[in-house]
N, C-alpha and C positions, 0 to 999 in steps of 0.2 A: 504494500500500500504506500502511496506517495506521502511525503511529508506535507502537512497542511500549514506549517509555519506558525502555529499557535504558541509554541514554546521553544525551549532550547533544543530538545530532541524529542521526537514523538516515539513513544513506546507502545507496544501492544498491551492491552489490558489482560493481566494474567487470568482473571476470573472468566472473561469472555473467551479467551484463547483456549482454556480448558474445555470449552464447549464448541470448539472449532469455529469460532467467530473471530474475524480479523478486524478488531476495533482499535483505532488510535486513541491514546489517552491525551488529555489536555493538561497544561501546566498552569497552576495558580501561583502567581508571583507573591501575592500577599501572604498566603499560608505556606508557601514553599513546598507544595505537594502536587502530585499528579492525581487526576480524577477521570473517571469514565462517564460518558454521557448516557450509555446504555444500561449500565448496572450501578450498584452502589459502591463500587470499589474506589477507595482513595488510599494513597500511600506515598511515602518518600521514594526517591529514586532508588535507594537500596532495596526497599521492599518490592518495588516493581521488578527490578532486575533479578532478585532471588525468586520471585514468583514465576518469572519467565524461564529461568533455569530449571525449575521443577517441572514445567510443562515440556521442556525439550527432551526429557527422558522418554517421552512417547515416541519421538522421532529419531531415536538414537541409531537405529539400523535402517534408516530410510533408504540409503544409497547402497546397501549391501544386498547381494543376490543370494538367496537360499536355494540350493540345488539338491541337497540331500536332507531327507527327513527321517528321523529314527523313531518312527511310530511302531515298528514291528518288534 
């Protein structure tokens, strides 16, 4: 998703990203935190980055091809 220019850097909302929604977060300069327009998630930059790292576990083997399955 393209940067909308609302803050320093736009991050994906970890709460929405867990549900496979690609929603940009907006930055509030007064509160110094990021917030999502679609859900109730708000947090600091560190909280957003740690939430996005937790979501990336789902896509760990995305570029790996599995050819042998040991179900037998």
